[in-house]
All heavy atoms as an XYZ file, in Angstrom:
925
protein
N     -19.376    -27.998     29.716
C     -18.844    -28.013     28.360
C     -17.658    -28.981     28.337
O     -16.822    -28.974     29.227
C     -18.403    -26.604     27.960
C     -18.083    -26.505     26.497
S     -17.513    -24.883     25.954
C     -18.956    -23.881     26.125
N     -17.576    -29.761     27.293
C     -16.508    -30.746     27.197
C     -15.174    -30.080     26.859
O     -15.134    -28.974     26.310
C     -16.843    -31.795     26.141
O     -16.721    -31.229     24.860
N     -14.112    -30.773     27.219
C     -12.769    -30.253     26.963
C     -12.538    -30.044     25.471
O     -11.919    -29.064     25.047
C     -11.744    -31.224     27.528
C     -10.353    -30.743     27.326
C      -9.353    -31.651     27.946
N      -8.036    -31.190     27.525
C      -6.927    -31.682     27.942
N      -6.933    -32.669     28.802
N      -5.788    -31.224     27.502
N     -13.039    -30.953     24.611
C     -12.839    -30.819     23.164
C     -13.545    -29.581     22.620
O     -13.045    -28.926     21.717
C     -13.306    -32.078     22.434
O     -14.686    -32.296     22.642
N     -14.707    -29.244     23.189
C     -15.402    -28.020     22.735
C     -14.644    -26.768     23.156
O     -14.584    -25.795     22.414
C     -16.820    -27.982     23.285
C     -17.754    -28.888     22.558
C     -19.158    -28.646     22.982
N     -20.042    -29.491     22.216
C     -21.327    -29.343     22.185
N     -21.893    -28.394     22.886
N     -22.071    -30.130     21.455
N     -14.074    -26.786     24.351
C     -13.287    -25.644     24.811
C     -12.071    -25.453     23.911
O     -11.771    -24.346     23.471
C     -12.862    -25.842     26.288
C     -11.844    -24.785     26.695
C     -14.070    -25.792     27.196
N     -11.388    -26.549     23.593
C     -10.205    -26.472     22.718
C     -10.606    -25.993     21.329
O      -9.950    -25.138     20.745
C      -9.484    -27.837     22.669
C      -8.861    -28.122     24.037
C      -8.424    -27.850     21.571
C      -8.272    -29.495     24.170
N     -11.713    -26.514     20.805
C     -12.186    -26.079     19.485
C     -12.542    -24.598     19.498
O     -12.230    -23.860     18.560
C     -13.385    -26.919     19.051
N     -13.177    -24.137     20.567
C     -13.520    -22.716     20.686
C     -12.289    -21.838     20.748
O     -12.224    -20.771     20.131
N     -11.285    -22.284     21.491
C     -10.037    -21.519     21.580
C      -9.330    -21.481     20.232
O      -8.799    -20.452     19.829
C      -9.135    -22.127     22.649
C      -9.653    -21.913     24.062
S      -8.723    -22.798     25.332
C      -7.092    -22.176     25.118
N      -9.327    -22.595     19.518
C      -8.696    -22.643     18.199
C      -9.401    -21.695     17.240
O      -8.761    -20.978     16.466
C      -8.709    -24.067     17.652
N     -10.731    -21.673     17.293
C     -11.493    -20.764     16.430
C     -11.182    -19.310     16.771
O     -10.974    -18.480     15.883
C     -12.993    -21.049     16.561
C     -13.914    -20.154     15.743
C     -13.615    -20.305     14.255
C     -15.365    -20.485     16.029
N     -11.115    -18.993     18.061
C     -10.805    -17.619     18.477
C      -9.422    -17.205     17.994
O      -9.219    -16.091     17.516
C     -10.908    -17.491     19.994
N      -8.450    -18.097     18.096
C      -7.097    -17.791     17.612
C      -7.067    -17.609     16.105
O      -6.375    -16.733     15.584
C      -6.123    -18.891     18.027
C      -5.761    -18.925     19.511
C      -4.956    -20.176     19.829
C      -5.011    -17.672     19.909
N      -7.822    -18.407     15.387
C      -7.876    -18.281     13.926
C      -8.473    -16.950     13.520
O      -7.973    -16.268     12.623
C      -8.674    -19.437     13.326
N      -9.565    -16.556     14.179
C     -10.205    -15.272     13.872
C      -9.257    -14.124     14.202
O      -9.123    -13.176     13.437
C     -11.546    -15.137     14.626
C     -12.096    -13.732     14.529
C     -12.546    -16.143     14.085
N      -8.572    -14.193     15.333
C      -7.607    -13.153     15.696
C      -6.491    -13.081     14.663
O      -6.057    -12.003     14.277
C      -7.036    -13.433     17.080
N      -6.034    -14.213     14.182
C      -4.991    -14.247     13.160
C      -5.454    -13.655     11.851
O      -4.698    -13.011     11.143
N      -6.725    -13.842     11.497
C      -7.259    -13.274     10.254
C      -7.252    -11.765     10.334
O      -6.975    -11.098      9.359
C      -8.674    -13.790      9.993
C      -8.701    -15.225      9.566
S     -10.301    -15.869      9.028
C     -11.505    -14.972      9.922
N      -7.525    -11.194     11.486
C      -7.493     -9.743     11.632
C      -6.109     -9.198     11.364
O      -5.929     -8.185     10.729
N      -5.086     -9.895     11.814
C      -3.714     -9.478     11.564
C      -3.383     -9.575     10.086
O      -2.772     -8.687      9.517
C      -2.739    -10.360     12.377
O      -3.062    -10.224     13.751
C      -1.309     -9.951     12.145
N      -3.817    -10.641      9.426
C      -3.527    -10.808      8.003
C      -4.159     -9.690      7.192
O      -3.549     -9.144      6.288
C      -4.021    -12.167      7.523
N      -5.390     -9.339      7.516
C      -6.070     -8.262      6.794
C      -5.371     -6.935      7.059
O      -5.163     -6.138      6.164
C      -7.558     -8.211      7.193
C      -8.224     -6.974      6.627
C      -8.272     -9.462      6.707
N      -4.961     -6.694      8.306
C      -4.308     -5.432      8.647
C      -2.973     -5.282      7.922
O      -2.543     -4.185      7.641
C      -4.102     -5.346     10.155
N      -2.321     -6.390      7.617
C      -1.024     -6.345      6.955
C      -1.123     -6.380      5.432
O      -0.115     -6.473      4.760
C      -0.156     -7.525      7.419
C       0.311     -7.356      8.847
O       0.271     -6.227      9.362
O       0.715     -8.360      9.437
N      -2.317     -6.344      4.873
C      -2.472     -6.458      3.426
C      -1.918     -5.249      2.678
O      -1.453     -5.364      1.561
C      -3.938     -6.657      3.069
C      -4.143     -6.960      1.616
C      -5.578     -7.355      1.292
O      -6.328     -7.701      2.193
O      -5.922     -7.303      0.111
N      -1.954     -4.070      3.282
C      -1.465     -2.848      2.642
C      -0.340     -2.234      3.455
O      -0.290     -2.356      4.670
C      -2.592     -1.814      2.523
C      -3.664     -2.212      1.546
C      -4.801     -2.879      1.972
C      -3.531     -1.933      0.188
C      -5.783     -3.260      1.071
C      -4.506     -2.306     -0.710
C      -5.632     -2.965     -0.265
O      -6.596     -3.340     -1.159
N       0.553     -1.541      2.762
C       1.576     -0.714      3.397
C       1.377      0.706      2.916
O       1.005      0.938      1.764
C       2.983     -1.172      3.002
C       3.420     -2.436      3.636
C       3.628     -2.220      5.149
N       3.896     -3.488      5.779
C       5.065     -3.825      6.282
N       6.070     -2.991      6.248
N       5.214     -4.998      6.838
N       1.665      1.668      3.786
C       1.484      3.078      3.474
C       2.795      3.816      3.692
O       3.571      3.479      4.588
C       0.397      3.678      4.373
C      -0.950      3.053      4.152
C      -1.317      1.910      4.842
C      -1.835      3.588      3.235
C      -2.549      1.317      4.634
C      -3.071      2.999      3.016
C      -3.424      1.862      3.719
N       3.027      4.846      2.844
C       4.260      5.616      2.939
C       3.987      7.035      2.432
O       3.441      7.200      1.336
C       5.336      4.961      2.063
C       6.660      5.673      2.011
S       7.622      5.560      3.507
C       7.716      3.805      3.792
N       4.364      8.061      3.196
C       4.200      9.428      2.692
C       5.224      9.726      1.608
O       6.316      9.163      1.595
C       4.434     10.297      3.921
C       5.278      9.470      4.818
C       4.908      8.035      4.552
N       4.863     10.605      0.713
C       5.804     11.060     -0.314
C       6.930     11.822      0.380
O       6.696     12.535      1.351
C       5.093     11.963     -1.317
N       8.168     11.679     -0.103
C       9.292     12.386      0.524
C       9.206     13.916      0.379
O       9.763     14.627      1.196
C      10.514     11.856     -0.229
C      10.079     10.612     -0.891
C       8.609     10.755     -1.132
N       8.519     14.397     -0.650
C       8.452     15.841     -0.904
C       7.868     16.549      0.314
O       6.764     16.242      0.754
C       7.604     16.114     -2.150
C       7.633     17.553     -2.589
C       6.933     17.740     -3.929
O       6.870     16.830     -4.733
N       6.407     18.925     -4.136
N       8.607     17.508      0.867
C       8.226     18.097      2.147
C       7.022     19.031      2.067
O       6.409     19.326      3.081
C       9.417     18.823      2.808
C       9.944     19.941      1.911
C      10.514     17.830      3.145
C      11.036     20.784      2.542
N       6.651     19.479      0.878
C       5.481     20.352      0.764
C       4.323     19.663      0.027
O       3.490     20.313     -0.588
C       5.852     21.666      0.080
C       6.380     21.475     -1.333
O       6.655     20.323     -1.721
O       6.510     22.479     -2.058
N       4.269     18.339      0.115
C       3.221     17.555     -0.538
C       2.560     16.663      0.509
O       3.238     15.912      1.202
C       3.840     16.696     -1.653
C       2.884     15.863     -2.503
C       1.919     16.750     -3.274
C       3.693     15.002     -3.475
N       1.247     16.758      0.622
C       0.529     15.979      1.642
C      -0.048     14.692      1.059
O      -1.210     14.390      1.236
C      -0.565     16.829      2.295
C      -1.663     17.204      1.311
O      -1.577     16.903      0.132
N      -2.696     17.860      1.793
N       0.773     13.916      0.410
C       0.321     12.699     -0.276
C       0.856     11.463      0.438
O       1.993     11.429      0.879
C       0.831     12.722     -1.711
C       0.384     11.530     -2.540
C       0.789     11.690     -3.993
N       0.084     12.830     -4.565
C       0.563     13.592     -5.543
N       1.748     13.351     -6.064
N      -0.128     14.599     -6.008
N       0.006     10.425      0.513
C       0.431      9.141      1.062
C       0.167      8.069      0.002
O      -0.881      8.076     -0.647
C      -0.278      8.817      2.399
C      -1.769      8.659      2.234
C       0.315      7.598      3.051
N       1.150      7.205     -0.200
C       1.026      6.098     -1.151
C       0.647      4.833     -0.401
O       0.955      4.689      0.782
C       2.353      5.864     -1.882
C       2.674      6.938     -2.885
C       3.393      8.057     -2.518
C       2.238      6.828     -4.200
C       3.686      9.050     -3.439
C       2.528      7.812     -5.126
C       3.249      8.923     -4.734
O       3.532      9.910     -5.655
N       0.008      3.908     -1.113
C      -0.279      2.597     -0.543
C       0.045      1.534     -1.582
O      -0.057      1.775     -2.781
C      -1.727      2.481     -0.084
C      -2.691      2.219     -1.185
C      -4.092      1.858     -0.696
N      -4.919      1.728     -1.868
C      -5.522      2.722     -2.481
N      -5.460      3.939     -1.998
N      -6.208      2.520     -3.581
N       0.459      0.365     -1.096
C       0.714     -0.771     -1.965
C       0.039     -1.989     -1.357
O       0.038     -2.169     -0.134
C       2.232     -1.014     -2.170
C       2.925     -1.438     -0.887
C       2.473     -2.026     -3.273
N      -0.556     -2.798     -2.210
C      -1.080     -4.082     -1.783
C       0.120     -5.003     -1.677
O       0.817     -5.234     -2.666
C      -2.103     -4.617     -2.790
C      -2.702     -5.925     -2.367
O      -1.993     -6.901     -2.131
N      -4.020     -5.960     -2.269
N       0.394     -5.521     -0.500
C       1.613     -6.296     -0.258
C       1.688     -7.562     -1.083
O       2.773     -8.030     -1.393
C       1.717     -6.643      1.216
C       1.968     -5.390      2.060
C       2.294     -5.708      3.468
N       3.517     -6.511      3.507
C       3.787     -7.356      4.483
N       2.946     -7.525      5.467
N       4.911     -8.041      4.472
N       0.558     -8.145     -1.449
C       0.577     -9.388     -2.219
C       0.624     -9.159     -3.719
O       1.353     -9.826     -4.432
C      -0.634    -10.242     -1.863
C      -0.739    -10.664     -0.398
C      -2.052    -11.397     -0.153
C       0.442    -11.510     -0.005
N      -0.159     -8.194     -4.208
C      -0.279     -7.991     -5.653
C       0.626     -6.898     -6.203
O       0.885     -6.863     -7.401
C      -1.725     -7.633     -6.041
O      -2.039     -6.330     -5.527
C      -2.711     -8.663     -5.526
N       1.061     -5.959     -5.351
C       1.867     -4.835     -5.815
C       1.055     -3.679     -6.373
O       1.616     -2.685     -6.823
N      -0.288     -3.779     -6.346
C      -1.117     -2.692     -6.876
C      -0.938     -1.432     -6.035
O      -0.961     -1.481     -4.807
C      -2.585     -3.088     -6.908
C      -3.456     -2.009     -7.509
C      -4.896     -2.447     -7.701
O      -5.298     -3.482     -7.144
O      -5.617     -1.743     -8.420
N      -0.762     -0.305     -6.723
C      -0.493      0.981     -6.076
C      -1.718      1.878     -6.047
O      -2.616      1.761     -6.870
C       0.612      1.715     -6.840
C       1.961      1.053     -6.773
S       2.690      1.106     -5.141
C       2.851      2.874     -4.872
N      -1.708      2.808     -5.125
C      -2.703      3.864     -5.032
C      -2.095      5.001     -4.233
O      -1.030      4.854     -3.629
N      -2.758      6.141     -4.227
C      -2.290      7.289     -3.452
C      -3.478      8.171     -3.104
O      -4.471      8.211     -3.842
C      -1.254      8.089     -4.235
N      -3.381      8.872     -1.990
C      -4.416      9.823     -1.576
C      -3.746     11.058     -0.997
O      -2.631     10.990     -0.485
C      -5.336      9.218     -0.512
S      -6.334      7.838     -1.082
N      -4.443     12.169     -1.088
C      -3.976     13.399     -0.471
C      -5.174     14.240     -0.059
O      -6.289     14.033     -0.539
C      -3.063     14.183     -1.402
C      -3.748     14.759     -2.618
C      -2.755     15.397     -3.567
O      -1.762     14.768     -3.935
N      -3.006     16.627     -3.957
N      -4.936     15.176      0.827
C      -5.976     16.083      1.295
C      -6.171     17.178      0.265
O      -5.210     17.690     -0.308
C      -5.575     16.692      2.636
C      -6.508     17.785      3.098
C      -7.745     17.469      3.628
C      -6.149     19.117      2.978
C      -8.600     18.468      4.055
C      -6.997     20.126      3.393
C      -8.227     19.797      3.932
O      -9.077     20.786      4.338
N      -7.421     17.523      0.025
C      -7.742     18.628     -0.889
C      -8.765     19.534     -0.225
O      -9.676     19.061      0.466
C      -8.281     18.093     -2.215
N      -8.604     20.813     -0.431
C      -9.540     21.786      0.119
C     -10.774     21.835     -0.780
O     -10.667     21.841     -2.003
C      -8.889     23.184      0.187
C      -7.714     23.148      1.156
C      -9.906     24.238      0.578
C      -6.888     24.419      1.165
N     -11.938     21.866     -0.144
C     -13.198     21.991     -0.867
C     -14.014     23.044     -0.143
O     -14.222     22.948      1.060
C     -13.935     20.645     -0.904
C     -15.157     20.665     -1.780
C     -15.741     19.273     -1.920
C     -16.948     19.336     -2.839
N     -17.575     18.035     -2.993
N     -14.464     24.065     -0.878
C     -15.183     25.189     -0.268
C     -16.346     24.722      0.595
O     -17.081     23.805      0.243
C     -15.710     26.129     -1.360
C     -14.587     26.871     -2.061
O     -13.496     26.997     -1.468
O     -14.794     27.306     -3.212
N     -16.484     25.389      1.732
C     -17.588     25.175      2.674
C     -17.639     23.754      3.243
O     -18.700     23.272      3.617
C     -18.934     25.531      2.035
C     -18.981     26.978      1.601
O     -18.497     27.864      2.312
N     -19.528     27.224      0.420
N     -16.507     23.057      3.269
C     -16.443     21.723      3.871
C     -15.137     21.609      4.650
O     -14.297     22.516      4.614
C     -16.471     20.599      2.814
O     -15.235     20.603      2.104
C     -17.622     20.745      1.847
N     -14.960     20.491      5.295
C     -13.691     20.230      5.994
C     -12.618     19.758      5.027
O     -11.487     19.542      5.416
C     -13.874     19.195      7.130
C     -14.798     19.739      8.192
C     -14.372     17.876      6.592
N     -12.978     19.579      3.769
C     -12.053     19.101      2.754
C     -12.395     17.683      2.346
O     -13.372     17.101      2.830
N     -11.589     17.134      1.447
C     -11.848     15.783      0.947
C     -10.535     15.022      0.815
O      -9.465     15.613      0.694
C     -12.554     15.807     -0.434
C     -13.936     16.424     -0.337
C     -11.718     16.533     -1.474
N     -10.644     13.712      0.835
C      -9.503     12.857      0.509
C      -9.572     12.609     -0.990
O     -10.513     12.008     -1.492
C      -9.576     11.541      1.274
N      -8.598     13.123     -1.698
C      -8.514     12.974     -3.146
C      -7.615     11.769     -3.423
O      -6.432     11.784     -3.106
C      -7.927     14.240     -3.764
C      -7.767     14.294     -5.266
C      -9.123     14.137     -5.953
C      -7.126     15.603     -5.671
N      -8.196     10.701     -3.966
C      -7.442      9.461     -4.155
C      -7.224      9.162     -5.634
O      -8.089      9.428     -6.462
C      -8.160      8.299     -3.485
S      -8.198      8.479     -1.683
N      -6.062      8.600     -5.919
C      -5.654      8.273     -7.284
C      -5.553      6.758     -7.435
O      -4.823      6.112     -6.683
C      -4.295      8.897     -7.594
C      -4.258     10.389     -7.383
C      -3.689     10.925     -6.232
C      -4.790     11.252     -8.327
C      -3.648     12.293     -6.032
C      -4.753     12.624     -8.135
C      -4.183     13.144     -6.985
O      -4.143     14.498     -6.787
N      -6.229      6.184     -8.420
C      -6.133      4.735     -8.644
C      -4.866      4.383     -9.422
O      -4.156      5.258     -9.920
C      -7.379      4.440     -9.490
C      -7.606      5.710    -10.261
C      -7.183      6.822     -9.328
N      -4.615      3.103     -9.533
C      -3.452      2.620    -10.276
C      -3.605      2.913    -11.758
O      -4.677      2.770    -12.331
C      -3.284      1.121    -10.058
N      -2.512      3.344    -12.366
C      -2.450      3.569    -13.803
C      -1.408      2.638    -14.410
O      -1.142      1.555    -13.878
N      -0.782      3.078    -15.489
C       0.195      2.257    -16.206
C       1.312      1.767    -15.281
O       1.974      2.550    -14.608
C       0.811      3.070    -17.354
C       1.788      2.284    -18.181
C       2.368      3.113    -19.322
O       1.801      4.150    -19.684
O       3.402      2.692    -19.851
N       1.489      0.461    -15.207
C       2.516     -0.149    -14.373
C       2.182     -0.202    -12.895
O       2.898     -0.823    -12.123
N       1.108      0.455    -12.488
C       0.764      0.510    -11.070
C      -0.262     -0.513    -10.634
O      -0.556     -0.620     -9.450
N      -0.797     -1.272    -11.581
C      -1.788     -2.286    -11.245
C      -1.148     -3.526    -10.654
O       0.065     -3.574    -10.415
N      -1.954     -4.559    -10.419
C      -1.405     -5.809     -9.892
C      -0.287     -6.328    -10.797
O      -0.399     -6.283    -12.016
C      -2.606     -6.757     -9.899
C      -3.804     -5.867     -9.888
C      -3.401     -4.630    -10.633
N       0.771     -6.807    -10.195
C       1.920     -7.313    -10.934
C       1.680     -8.754    -11.367
O       0.889     -9.464    -10.751
C       3.178     -7.191    -10.076
C       3.502     -5.745     -9.727
C       3.656     -4.886    -10.968
O       4.631     -5.010    -11.702
N       2.696     -4.011    -11.228
N       2.337     -9.200    -12.446
C       2.085    -10.541    -12.980
C       2.397    -11.667    -11.999
O       1.752    -12.705    -12.026
C       2.992    -10.644    -14.202
C       3.637     -9.331    -14.390
C       3.306     -8.460    -13.226
N       3.385    -11.445    -11.136
C       3.762    -12.476    -10.169
C       3.524    -11.932     -8.771
O       4.074    -10.888     -8.412
C       5.248    -12.860    -10.338
C       5.484    -13.416    -11.741
C       5.673    -13.856     -9.275
C       6.914    -13.649    -12.083
N       2.691    -12.621     -7.968
C       2.496    -12.164     -6.583
C       3.835    -12.132     -5.853
O       4.751    -12.887     -6.165
C       1.569    -13.215     -5.980
C       0.919    -13.874     -7.145
C       1.911    -13.814     -8.263
N       3.948    -11.230     -4.892
C       5.202    -11.106     -4.157
C       4.962    -10.636     -2.747
O       3.884    -10.805     -2.192
N       5.968    -10.022     -2.191
C       5.899     -9.387     -0.885
C       6.361     -7.957     -1.121
O       7.550     -7.656     -1.042
C       6.790    -10.120      0.112
C       6.638     -9.566      1.521
O       5.809     -8.662      1.733
O       7.358    -10.036      2.417
N       5.414     -7.089     -1.473
C       5.729     -5.723     -1.880
C       5.743     -4.789     -0.676
O       4.986     -4.953      0.267
C       4.720     -5.228     -2.912
C       4.826     -5.973     -4.217
C       4.052     -7.093     -4.466
C       5.732     -5.571     -5.193
C       4.157     -7.793     -5.655
C       5.847     -6.264     -6.395
C       5.055     -7.369     -6.607
O       5.172     -8.063     -7.786
N       6.600     -3.792     -0.759
C       6.701     -2.783      0.284
C       7.018     -1.455     -0.394
O       7.277     -1.413     -1.601
C       7.805     -3.158      1.274
C       7.570     -2.563      2.657
O       6.714     -1.660      2.806
O       8.255     -2.996      3.603
N       7.005     -0.393      0.377
C       7.318      0.942     -0.132
C       8.535      1.484      0.593
O       8.700      1.277      1.797
C       6.135      1.888      0.079
C       4.859      1.515     -0.658
C       3.723      2.453     -0.257
C       5.074      1.552     -2.156
N       9.377      2.206     -0.157
C      10.558      2.847      0.402
C      10.604      4.261     -0.151
O      10.424      4.466     -1.354
C      11.855      2.084      0.011
C      13.090      2.803      0.530
C      11.800      0.651      0.515
N      10.839      5.221      0.706
C      10.965      6.601      0.241
C      12.424      6.976      0.146
O      13.260      6.437      0.869
C      10.194      7.565      1.128
C      10.591      7.503      2.586
C       9.751      8.362      3.483
N      10.329      9.693      3.531
C       9.664     10.781      3.834
N       8.407     10.705      4.142
N      10.237     11.945      3.850
N      12.716      7.887     -0.755
C      14.089      8.376     -0.861
C      14.280      9.487      0.166
O      13.329      9.947      0.791
C      14.360      8.908     -2.269
O      13.727     10.157     -2.447
N      15.504      9.937      0.322
C      15.778     11.062      1.216
C      15.789     12.389      0.468
O      16.171     13.394      1.025
C      17.130     10.856      1.920
C      17.050      9.767      2.950
O      16.004      9.552      3.563
N      18.134      9.061      3.148
N      15.378     12.372     -0.774
C      15.348     13.577     -1.602
C      14.087     14.358     -1.254
O      12.975     13.914     -1.529
C      15.347     13.177     -3.078
C      15.618     14.300     -4.001
N      14.715     15.291     -4.263
C      16.725     14.592     -4.738
C      15.230     16.142     -5.125
N      16.440     15.740     -5.435
N      14.234     15.525     -0.662
C      13.084     16.271     -0.145
C      12.161     16.837     -1.226
O      11.082     17.307     -0.922
C      13.541     17.385      0.789
C      14.335     18.473      0.115
C      14.842     19.506      1.097
O      15.084     19.179      2.256
O      15.001     20.664      0.674
N      12.551     16.769     -2.482
C      11.695     17.263     -3.570
C      11.116     16.113     -4.386
O      10.520     16.332     -5.434
C      12.483     18.202     -4.478
C      12.980     19.462     -3.810
C      11.892     20.447     -3.448
N      11.143     20.816     -4.628
C       9.874     21.207     -4.617
N       9.225     21.289     -3.502
N       9.263     21.513     -5.722
N      11.275     14.874     -3.942
C      10.793     13.695     -4.673
C       9.325     13.453     -4.333
O       8.968     13.279     -3.186
C      11.623     12.473     -4.294
C      11.202     11.209     -4.994
C      11.342     11.308     -6.504
O      12.435     11.621     -6.987
O      10.330     11.067     -7.193
N       8.467     13.433     -5.366
C       7.042     13.218     -5.160
C       6.613     11.767     -5.211
O       5.493     11.446     -4.863
N       7.508     10.883     -5.621
C       7.166      9.465     -5.748
C       7.862      8.614     -4.713
O       8.613      9.112     -3.870
N       7.583      7.324     -4.765
C       8.189      6.353     -3.847
C       8.664      5.140     -4.646
O       8.251      4.928     -5.785
C       7.201      5.897     -2.749
C       6.844      7.041     -1.819
C       5.948      5.291     -3.347
N       9.495      4.340     -4.036
C       9.960      3.097     -4.633
C       9.040      1.964     -4.182
O       8.762      1.833     -2.992
C      11.387      2.776     -4.185
C      12.405      3.757     -4.678
C      12.743      4.858     -3.913
C      13.028      3.579     -5.906
C      13.691      5.764     -4.360
C      13.975      4.481     -6.358
C      14.302      5.580     -5.585
N       8.573      1.165     -5.146
C       7.848     -0.070     -4.830
C       8.869     -1.187     -4.938
O       9.491     -1.364     -5.986
C       6.707     -0.299     -5.824
C       6.008     -1.651     -5.616
C       4.891     -1.869     -6.607
N       5.396     -1.817     -7.982
C       4.605     -1.802     -9.053
N       3.305     -1.845     -8.927
N       5.135     -1.742    -10.257
N       9.066     -1.948     -3.857
C      10.057     -3.012     -3.853
C       9.394     -4.353     -3.605
O       8.429     -4.451     -2.851
C      11.155     -2.760     -2.788
C      11.900     -1.476     -3.083
C      10.574     -2.713     -1.389
N       9.888     -5.370     -4.293
C       9.450     -6.738     -4.046
C      10.564     -7.375     -3.228
O      11.629     -7.667     -3.752
C       9.234     -7.492     -5.362
C       8.677     -8.881     -5.149
O       8.874     -9.488     -4.104
N       7.999     -9.394     -6.151
N      10.314     -7.567     -1.936
C      11.382     -8.046     -1.065
C      11.719     -9.513     -1.308
O      12.764     -9.982     -0.863
C      11.066     -7.792      0.426
C      10.953     -6.310      0.697
C       9.808     -8.500      0.871
N      10.885    -10.246     -2.036
C      11.204    -11.636     -2.387
C      12.178    -11.728     -3.549
O      13.060    -12.570     -3.569
C       9.940    -12.408     -2.755
C       9.081    -12.734     -1.578
C       7.947    -13.634     -1.982
N       6.995    -13.722     -0.891
C       5.745    -14.080     -1.039
N       5.283    -14.394     -2.237
N       4.935    -14.136     -0.007
N      12.006    -10.854     -4.551
C      12.818    -10.940     -5.766
C      13.896     -9.862     -5.858
O      14.781     -9.957     -6.702
C      11.934    -10.824     -7.024
O      11.355     -9.509     -7.051
C      10.840    -11.881     -7.029
N      13.780     -8.807     -5.055
C      14.729     -7.701     -5.126
C      14.414     -6.701     -6.224
O      15.178     -5.774     -6.462
N      13.282     -6.855     -6.900
C      12.926     -5.934     -7.976
C      12.406     -4.613     -7.399
O      11.773     -4.587     -6.353
C      11.869     -6.557     -8.877
C      12.390     -7.762     -9.646
C      11.315     -8.410    -10.474
O      10.250     -8.736     -9.921
O      11.545     -8.588    -11.675
N      12.682     -3.540     -8.141
C      12.334     -2.192     -7.711
C      11.705     -1.442     -8.879
O      12.115     -1.601    -10.025
C      13.605     -1.430     -7.247
C      13.280      0.010     -6.905
C      14.255     -2.134     -6.077
N      10.706     -0.631     -8.587
C      10.170      0.313     -9.567
C       9.871      1.613     -8.838
O       9.763      1.642     -7.616
C       8.913     -0.238    -10.249
O       7.923     -0.551     -9.307
N       9.775      2.691     -9.590
C       9.470      3.991     -9.021
C       8.041      4.345     -9.417
O       7.658      4.211    -10.582
C      10.455      5.074     -9.497
C      11.832      4.793     -8.899
C      10.007      6.453     -9.055
C      12.808      4.297     -9.856
N       7.251      4.777     -8.436
C       5.839      5.083     -8.670
C       5.556      6.529     -8.270
O       6.082      7.019     -7.268
C       4.959      4.136     -7.858
S       5.252      2.384     -8.197
N       4.695      7.187     -9.053
C       4.350      8.573     -8.786
C       3.004      8.877     -9.432
O       2.504      8.103    -10.253
C       5.443      9.518     -9.309
C       5.755      9.333    -10.773
C       5.150     10.119    -11.742
C       6.654      8.349    -11.187
C       5.434      9.941    -13.088
C       6.947      8.163    -12.529
C       6.330      8.962    -13.466
O       6.593      8.783    -14.796
N       2.402      9.998     -9.065
C       1.117     10.398     -9.628
C       1.365     11.170    -10.914
O       2.147     12.118    -10.949
C       0.307     11.251     -8.631
C      -0.962     11.797     -9.281
C      -0.041     10.423     -7.392
N       0.687     10.732    -11.978
C       0.752     11.380    -13.288
C      -0.661     11.411    -13.844
O      -1.273     10.350    -14.018
C       1.697     10.608    -14.218
C       1.830     11.143    -15.641
C       2.536     12.502    -15.627
C       2.597     10.162    -16.500
N      -1.155     12.604    -14.113
C      -2.511     12.801    -14.656
C      -3.560     11.943    -13.936
O      -4.269     11.150    -14.545
C      -2.575     12.560    -16.175
O      -2.155     11.230    -16.477
C      -1.741     13.563    -16.925
N      -3.619     12.109    -12.624
C      -4.645     11.513    -11.770
C      -4.610      9.994    -11.694
O      -5.619      9.345    -11.418
C      -6.032     12.023    -12.157
C      -6.144     13.525    -12.028
C      -7.538     14.042    -12.281
O      -8.488     13.244    -12.359
O      -7.670     15.269    -12.376
N      -3.452      9.400    -11.927
C      -3.235      7.949    -11.784
C      -1.858      7.737    -11.170
O      -0.946      8.530    -11.369
C      -3.259      7.243    -13.139
C      -4.558      7.384    -13.885
C      -5.378      6.155    -13.659
N      -6.586      6.231    -14.467
C      -7.747      5.789    -14.051
N      -7.859      5.231    -12.884
N      -8.802      5.877    -14.804
N      -1.708      6.638    -10.442
C      -0.384      6.264     -9.925
C       0.259      5.350    -10.975
O      -0.241      4.255    -11.250
C      -0.485      5.536     -8.574
C       0.921      5.156     -8.083
C      -1.172      6.410     -7.544
N       1.327      5.836    -11.579
C       2.050      5.080    -12.601
C       3.375      4.607    -12.023
O       3.919      5.222    -11.095
C       2.269      5.920    -13.881
C       0.943      6.319    -14.489
C       3.108      7.158    -13.581
N       3.892      3.515    -12.568
C       5.162      2.956    -12.080
C       6.037      2.539    -13.248
O       5.534      2.068    -14.272
C       4.905      1.723    -11.213
S       3.879      2.039     -9.754
N       7.326      2.701    -13.064
C       8.271      2.223    -14.060
C       8.266      0.700    -14.052
O       7.841      0.083    -13.068
C       9.692      2.738    -13.750
O      10.100      2.194    -12.498
C       9.734      4.252    -13.729
N       8.759      0.058    -15.127
C       8.882     -1.401    -15.099
C       9.810     -1.842    -13.969
O      10.771     -1.139    -13.628
C       9.479     -1.736    -16.463
C       9.124     -0.577    -17.333
C       9.132      0.624    -16.436
N       9.532     -3.004    -13.407
C      10.358     -3.555    -12.340
C      11.757     -3.874    -12.886
O      11.889     -4.352    -14.005
C       9.725     -4.821    -11.780
C       8.350     -4.591    -11.211
C       8.308     -4.733     -9.704
O       9.224     -5.236     -9.083
N       7.230     -4.285     -9.111
N      12.774     -3.604    -12.084
C      14.156     -3.871    -12.492
C      14.962     -4.270    -11.254
O      14.574     -3.984    -10.136
C      14.757     -2.644    -13.146
N      16.114     -4.932    -11.517
C      17.054     -5.221    -10.427
C      18.466     -4.965    -10.901
O      18.801     -5.025    -12.001
C      17.097     -6.649     -9.931
C      15.945     -7.448     -9.899
C      16.123     -8.676     -9.082
N      16.296     -9.834     -9.955
C      16.805    -10.956     -9.560
N      17.215    -11.081     -8.357
N      16.896    -11.949    -10.337
């Protein structure tokens, strides 16, 4: 095998490995601060779209993952960013903060009537 083919193969392998990392970093997850709530929030790091899931008991089964889609303010944001989640230290808080680390904007997101809703972004 020629040296150029070996280098091309190595470059392709590195690119594929890098794509796996990019996909793995697309979402961030954060549990709700409320100590008696088994809910985890997720945010799409690029778009800011929110979601949440929690465990639910279902008779005669091991249970189900009950997931909530984005609702008002929780969908993709108008400007792509670098979104992350931050929880408060308030043990009765059921929501989380969605932060855009590029702009410093913050909103609060929580589950309301089976949707994840968020306040308007502010700084």
